[in-house]
C-alpha positions in Angstrom: 183.1 8.9 -3.7 181.0 6.1 -2.2 183.5 5.9 1.0 183.7 9.6 1.5 179.6 9.6 1.5 179.2 7.3 3.8 182.1 8.5 5.9 179.8 12.1 5.9 176.5 10.7 6.3 178.0 8.9 9.3 179.3 12.1 10.7 176.1 13.6 10.0 173.9 10.8 11.9 176.6 11.6 14.8 175.9 15.4 14.7 172.4 14.8 14.9 172.4 12.1 17.9 174.6 14.6 20.0 173.5 17.9 19.0 171.2 19.3 22.2 168.2 21.4 21.4 168.6 24.8 23.6 165.2 23.9 25.3 164.2 20.3 26.3 161.0 17.8 27.9 162.5 16.6 31.0 159.1 15.2 32.5 155.4 15.0 32.0 153.2 14.9 34.9 149.1 13.9 35.4 149.6 14.1 39.7 146.6 12.9 41.8 147.4 16.4 44.0 144.9 17.1 47.2 143.0 19.7 45.2 142.2 17.4 42.6 140.9 18.9 38.9 143.5 19.3 36.5 145.5 21.2 39.4 148.3 18.3 39.2 148.8 18.6 35.5 152.4 19.9 34.4 155.4 20.0 31.9 158.5 20.2 33.5 161.5 21.5 31.1 165.1 22.2 31.1 167.6 25.1 29.7 170.8 23.5 27.7 172.1 27.0 26.4 171.0 30.4 27.8 167.9 31.3 26.1 167.2 35.2 25.9 163.6 35.0 24.8 161.3 31.9 26.0 158.5 33.1 24.1 160.0 31.2 20.8 159.2 27.8 22.3 155.7 26.2 23.0 153.8 23.2 23.5 151.2 21.1 22.1 148.7 17.7 23.6 147.9 15.5 21.2 144.8 14.4 22.7 143.7 10.5 22.5 145.7 9.6 19.7 143.9 12.1 17.6 147.3 13.4 16.2 149.3 16.9 16.5 146.8 20.4 17.6 149.7 22.3 16.6 151.5 24.8 19.1 148.7 25.3 21.9 150.8 26.7 24.5 153.4 29.8 24.4 156.1 30.0 27.1 156.2 33.7 28.7 158.8 36.2 27.2 161.8 35.7 29.7 165.3 34.7 29.7 167.0 31.8 31.2 170.4 30.4 32.2 171.7 27.2 30.8 170.7 24.8 33.4 167.7 26.0 34.6 164.8 23.6 34.9 161.0 25.4 34.7 157.8 23.6 35.3 154.3 25.0 33.4 151.4 23.8 35.6 147.7 24.7 36.0 148.1 25.3 39.5 151.0 26.8 40.9 150.1 26.4 44.7 149.3 22.8 44.2 152.6 21.9 42.7 154.6 24.1 45.2 152.7 22.6 47.8 153.0 18.7 46.7 156.7 19.6 46.1 157.1 20.7 49.5 160.5 19.2 50.9 161.5 18.5 47.0 162.8 21.7 45.4 163.7 20.5 42.0 162.6 23.8 39.9 163.8 26.9 39.4 160.8 28.4 38.1 156.9 27.5 38.2 155.1 29.2 35.7 151.4 29.2 35.7 149.8 27.7 32.4 147.0 31.4 32.3 145.8 29.8 28.7 144.7 26.8 30.2 146.7 24.8 27.8 148.7 22.1 30.3 145.2 19.7 30.3 147.2 16.1 29.7 145.8 13.1 30.7 148.3 10.2 31.5 147.2 8.9 27.6 148.3 11.9 25.8 151.1 12.7 23.8 153.4 15.7 24.0 155.2 18.1 21.6 157.7 20.9 21.8 157.7 23.5 19.9 160.5 25.9 18.5 159.5 29.0 16.2 156.3 26.6 15.5 158.6 23.7 14.6 158.2 20.4 16.7 161.6 19.5 18.3 161.0 17.3 20.4 157.7 15.0 21.2 157.0 12.5 24.3 154.9 9.8 23.2 153.1 8.5 19.9 150.9 11.3 18.7 148.5 9.3 16.7 148.4 6.5 19.7 146.2 6.5 22.5 148.3 6.4 25.6 146.2 4.2 27.4 147.7 0.6 28.0 150.6 2.0 26.1 154.3 1.5 28.3 154.2 5.2 28.1 150.8 5.6 30.2 150.9 8.4 32.9 147.6 8.7 33.7 147.7 9.7 38.2 151.6 9.7 37.5 154.6 11.0 35.7 157.1 10.3 33.1 160.7 11.5 33.6 164.0 11.6 31.1 166.1 9.3 32.3 169.2 7.1 30.3 167.9 4.4 32.6 164.4 4.3 31.8 162.5 1.5 29.9 160.6 3.6 27.3 162.4 4.9 24.7 161.5 7.6 21.9 163.7 8.5 19.4 166.6 6.7 21.1 166.1 8.8 24.6 164.8 6.6 27.5 162.1 7.8 29.8 161.5 6.6 33.3 157.6 5.6 34.0 156.1 6.3 37.4 153.4 3.9 37.3 150.0 4.4 36.4 147.8 5.6 39.8 151.0 6.0 41.6 150.1 9.1 43.3 146.7 8.5 44.3 145.8 9.6 47.6 149.1 11.7 48.2 149.5 14.7 49.5 153.2 15.6 48.6 155.4 13.8 46.1 158.2 12.8 48.5 155.4 10.8 50.8 154.0 9.0 47.2 154.7 5.4 46.5 156.4 7.0 43.2 158.5 10.3 44.2 159.8 12.4 41.5 163.4 11.1 40.1 164.6 14.6 40.5 163.6 14.8 44.7 164.9 10.9 45.2 168.3 12.6 45.8 167.1 14.7 48.3 164.9 12.4 50.7 168.0 11.9 52.8 167.2 15.6 53.6 164.1 15.9 54.8 161.9 15.5 58.2 158.1 14.9 58.4 157.4 17.6 60.8 153.5 17.6 61.9 151.9 20.7 63.1 148.7 21.2 65.3 146.5 23.5 66.2 143.8 23.7 68.6 140.8 25.4 67.5 138.7 24.8 70.7 138.3 27.9 71.5 138.1 29.6 68.2 134.7 32.1 68.1 134.5 32.6 64.2 132.6 29.8 62.2 134.6 27.8 59.7 134.9 24.8 58.3 138.9 23.8 57.6 141.9 25.3 59.2 145.1 25.5 57.0 148.6 26.0 57.3 150.1 29.1 55.6 154.2 29.4 55.3 157.3 29.9 53.4 157.5 26.8 52.1 153.7 26.8 50.3 154.2 30.2 49.5 151.5 31.0 51.5 149.1 29.5 49.4 145.9 29.6 51.1 144.2 26.3 51.5 146.3 24.1 49.6 147.7 22.7 53.3 144.6 22.0 55.2 144.2 20.2 58.3 142.4 17.2 59.8 140.8 16.7 63.1 140.2 12.8 62.7 139.3 11.7 66.6 137.2 15.0 66.8 139.1 16.4 70.2 139.1 19.9 68.0 142.9 19.6 67.7 144.0 19.7 63.7 147.3 18.4 62.5 149.2 18.2 59.5 152.1 16.5 58.5 154.6 17.7 55.6 157.9 17.2 54.2 160.4 19.7 54.9 164.0 20.2 54.0 166.3 19.9 57.3 167.9 22.7 58.4 165.7 25.0 56.7 163.8 28.2 58.6 160.5 27.8 57.7 158.0 31.2 59.1 154.0 29.6 59.0 151.2 30.4 60.7 147.5 28.7 60.9 144.1 30.5 58.7 141.0 28.8 58.2 138.8 28.5 54.5 141.4 30.3 52.1 142.4 33.3 54.4 139.0 34.0 55.5 140.6 34.7 59.0 144.2 34.2 60.5 145.5 34.0 64.2 147.4 37.0 65.2 150.5 36.4 67.2 152.7 38.5 69.5 156.0 38.9 68.2 157.1 38.8 72.3 156.5 34.9 72.4 159.1 32.6 71.8 157.6 31.1 68.7 157.3 33.9 66.4 159.7 35.5 64.2 159.6 38.7 66.6 158.3 41.4 63.8 155.8 43.8 64.7 154.9 43.4 61.2 154.0 40.4 59.6 154.0 38.5 63.0 154.4 34.6 61.7 155.7 31.2 63.5 159.1 30.1 62.8 160.9 26.5 63.4 164.4 25.5 62.3 163.4 22.3 60.3 164.9 18.9 62.9 166.8 16.4 61.3 164.1 13.7 62.8 160.4 13.5 62.2 158.9 15.5 64.7 155.1 16.0 65.8 155.2 19.4 67.4 153.4 20.0 70.7 149.7 20.9 69.6 149.1 25.2 70.3 146.2 26.9 71.4 145.1 29.4 67.8 146.7 32.9 68.1 149.3 31.6 71.1 152.6 29.9 71.5 151.2 28.1 74.6 147.8 24.7 74.6 144.8 26.4 75.4 144.1 26.8 78.9 140.4 25.5 79.9 137.9 27.4 82.2 139.4 28.6 85.2 142.9 26.7 84.3 146.0 29.2 85.1 148.9 28.3 83.5 150.8 29.4 86.7 150.7 28.8 90.6 148.4 31.6 91.4 144.7 30.4 92.1 142.2 32.9 89.6 139.0 32.8 89.8 136.6 34.3 86.8 132.7 34.1 86.9 130.2 33.7 85.7 131.4 32.2 82.0 130.5 32.8 79.6 129.2 36.3 80.6 127.4 38.8 79.4 128.0 42.2 81.0 129.3 41.7 84.4 132.9 39.6 85.3 134.2 38.8 88.6 138.0 38.0 89.0 139.3 37.2 92.4 142.6 36.0 94.1 144.5 34.8 96.6 146.9 37.3 96.1 146.8 40.5 95.6 146.4 41.5 91.7 149.0 44.5 90.4 147.1 44.9 87.4 145.0 43.0 84.4 145.3 43.0 80.7 142.4 41.8 78.3 143.1 40.5 75.1 140.9 39.6 72.2 141.1 36.4 69.9 143.1 38.3 67.2 145.4 38.8 70.1 144.5 43.0 70.3 144.4 44.7 73.7 141.2 45.7 74.6 141.1 46.5 77.8 143.9 47.3 81.2 143.3 48.3 84.6 146.0 49.0 87.3 144.0 47.1 90.4 146.2 46.4 93.0 143.6 44.8 95.3 142.6 40.8 95.4 139.7 41.1 93.3 137.9 43.3 90.4 134.0 43.7 89.0 134.7 44.5 85.7 131.6 45.9 83.1 132.2 43.9 80.0 128.9 45.1 78.2 130.6 47.2 75.6 133.0 43.9 74.5 132.0 42.3 71.3 131.1 38.9 71.4 134.2 36.9 71.1 136.5 34.8 72.8 139.2 36.8 75.4 142.0 36.5 77.3 142.9 37.9 80.8 146.1 38.2 81.5 146.2 38.4 85.4 149.9 40.6 86.7 151.2 39.6 90.3 154.0 41.1 92.0 156.2 38.4 90.4 154.0 35.9 88.8 151.1 36.0 86.0 148.5 33.8 85.2 146.2 33.4 82.2 142.8 32.7 82.3 140.0 32.9 79.6 136.4 33.9 79.3 133.8 34.0 76.5 131.2 37.0 76.1 128.3 36.4 74.7 
């Protein structure tokens, strides 16, 4: 009987160790992302068996070693399939932006309960039907200085990890390892699930010339399919003050991305001509597009709302000489050329055509007093050529 008891005990122990919860913790994140605050805090979980109702699961944050606070966050009532990975976070735009070039999550869930507030010294509890089924860290210990501290960093479940809880190994990113980073891949400690993808990404630098934007603005931004058109989560910088703003992001090689420039969290945005070569060609929702190259690439700077560089005053894109004066002007505008002009079209800074005239002359005197104060582009069309000049109405 004693031998049988030992066998049964051994079998039960094996069963406990080999059994796997339908949902498990996979990562705990306290990232230092550009948007700051709590926007880089998240919990990463994995589905091991189909779940018909995720809301039977929840999370608790054990702050500063003060013991359990019970279940504080409840997952939404949705179904998930085996193998899917989910991250619940305080700011979906910040997380999507930080993981640009690395797509490890099947679903990104917004914590609208304001619970995911862990600092790098807090333990995490995973609940099923109100019962704790897994714990990261020690709920009765402040993690500061402990091997499992993840301040401005992350912890990731990995069999090769050096930190162990209940027989499960975790890899630690290293305290403060994400400080000053803009993406996981570019940080000093890429999130482990992204490491297998780093050979499949390249850094792309986007540049826009804001010198001819008349609207006041603080920060231009890049909005795109790869950051879910997030507003101001990918702002550009102009370090040398030349009015050409830029941003470098890591993107998956071969992906086709759509993007456009805007400013101050969509306060205003550029309007593009769908007939231009850098756009997707759609009359509605006209965006720029790019197939991500295999090598790190710095794109040419483009003028706001254009696929071309900005033209300076009296500069023409083509060989026909065009004069435009006075510039700026409040009422009268004279346009002349050394060749006969067939017709003229004028566009405002939003790319909208506001004027056109058939001319068949080498000069024209225009009354622009009714124009709004703005930056304008004049398209001067000759028999076999086109010149572009710009002017300002004040």
